[in-house]
N, C-alpha and C positions, 0 to 999 in steps of 0.2 A: 458766605461760603467758606467752608473748611477745606475743600479739595475739588480740583477740576482736571479733567484730561484733555490733552492736545492731540489732535488728529495731525500726526507730522506730515504725511504726504501734503496736506493741504495748507501747512504753514511753513513760509521759508525762512523768515526772521521777524524779530521784533525791533521796532525802532528805539533808540536811545536807551533810556532806563526802563523801558515797559517790562522786560524779563525781570529784572531785580525787583520791581514794584511788585510783581505778582508772587514771585518766589517768596517775599518777605511776608505775606500776607496769607497764603494758602499752600497746601501740598499741591504740587503740580505734577501730573503724572503722564505717562504715556497711554493714549487710548489707541491701542493697537488696532490697525485698520487692515482688514483682510478682504473687504467686500465692497464692489462698486466703484473704488476709486484706482488711481494707478499706482502700481508698486513702485518702489525706489529703485529697483533693480530687476534683471531679467528673472522671469518665472515662467518658462517655457511650458510647463504642464498646468500651473495653476492659474496662470493669466496669459495664454499664448497670443492674444490679440493686445496685451499692453493694459489691459483692464482687469481688476479682480472680478471673480464672478459675483452674482447675486447672492444673497444669504441663502435660499433654498438650495442652490447648486452647491455652495461651500459646505453647508450642513450634511447634504446627501454624500459628499466626498469624504468629509471627516468621520461620518458614522459608518460608512461602509468600508474605511481602510484604504480608500484610494487616493487621498491627498498626499502630496509628496512632502514628506518630513524634511528633507534636506533643504527644499526650496522654502519651506515655511520657517525653518530655523535661520536660514540666511536673511530673510525678509525681516525677521523679529530682530536680529542683529542689526540690520540696516536701519531699521526705525529707531532703534535704541541709540545708534550713533548719531542719527540725525537730531534726536531729541538732545543729546548732550552737546552737539555743535550748536544747537539753537539756544540752549539755556545755560551752557557752561557747566553742567553737573548732571548726575544721573537722575533719573525721575524718581519721585517720591513713591510713586506706585505704577503698577501696570494694570490695566483692565482692558477691555475690548469693545470696539465699535459693534454693535448688536451682539455683544456678550460672547464673541467668538473665542475669546481667550479660555473658555470653558470647555471647547469642543476637543475631542480625541484628536490627537496629532499635534494640534496648535497648543493645547494645555501642556503637553510635554516639552515643546519647544520653549514656552514661556518659563516653565519651571527650570529647565536647563539654563536659560539666560539670567534668570534671577541668582542662580548659584554665583555668577560673577558680579552681581550688584549688591553688596552687604548693605543693609539698611532700606532697601527698596521693599516695600511690602506689595502684596497682591490683594486686589479687591475681589473678594468673592461675591457671588450674586445669588445667593441662597437666603431664604427666610422662612420662618415657621409657617406651616401649613394653616395655622389657626389665623395668622395675620394676613396671608393671601385671601382666605375665604372671607374674613371680616371686612377687608377693604372693598373686595368685590369688583375690582377693576381688572379686565384682561386675565381672569382667573387661569384659563387653560395656558396662556402664554406665561404667565408668573410661575406656574406649577413646572412647565418644561425648563425654564431657565434656572429655577431652584434646583431640580434634579440634576441638571448638567454640572451645576456648582458643587454637587456632593462629590463627583469624581475629582474634580480639581481641588477641593478641600483635602482629599485623601492624599493625593501626590504632595501638596503642599506641606501637609503636617510630616509626611515621610521625609521630605528634604528639609524640614526645619525653616521653611520660609514664612516670615512673618505674614499674617493675613488680617484683613478686617473682621470685626465680631458681628457685623450687621449689615442689612442691605434694604433699601427702600427705593423704589424708583420705576416700577413698571407702569406702562400706561398703554391705552389700547388704540393709538392713533386717530381716535375720533376727533372731529374739528373742534369740539369743545370739551376738554378734559373735565372730570367732576370736581377737580380741586381748583380751578381757575375762578 
């Protein structure tokens, strides 16, 4: 494994030298969480009952422009701070649980946060159409994720944020993936 992300709201601490062991062997990044879990701070509009919305609800809000950008920026900052408290350093990269870091409003907050994290790169989730079709796994899902990645890439390039140059890893949630 070359890199792995951490869902900060679900991880409170590592024991002993576990963090250093992991950090010495792989890029450890923030796997930004804005669906299904509890936020690290108050989000009255986004998570009024103390839980992030399900992915379809978050997507609808982000794509319709009704997602509260200030709340999202504050939560991104909280998750970065929690990651730094957990590992003693900035994340090597930022990506998102359910690829939410690519959604409008959220991607703006991520790009803004990366401006204060020199050396932290952004994991893009787009891949060539030919690769998606050739793999033949969850093609519609992969196409949507890849398309959302194009907007994020444009923002990242304009902001001169370092990015990954490839992505693989879409699956269809079937009980037996074709690669197992």
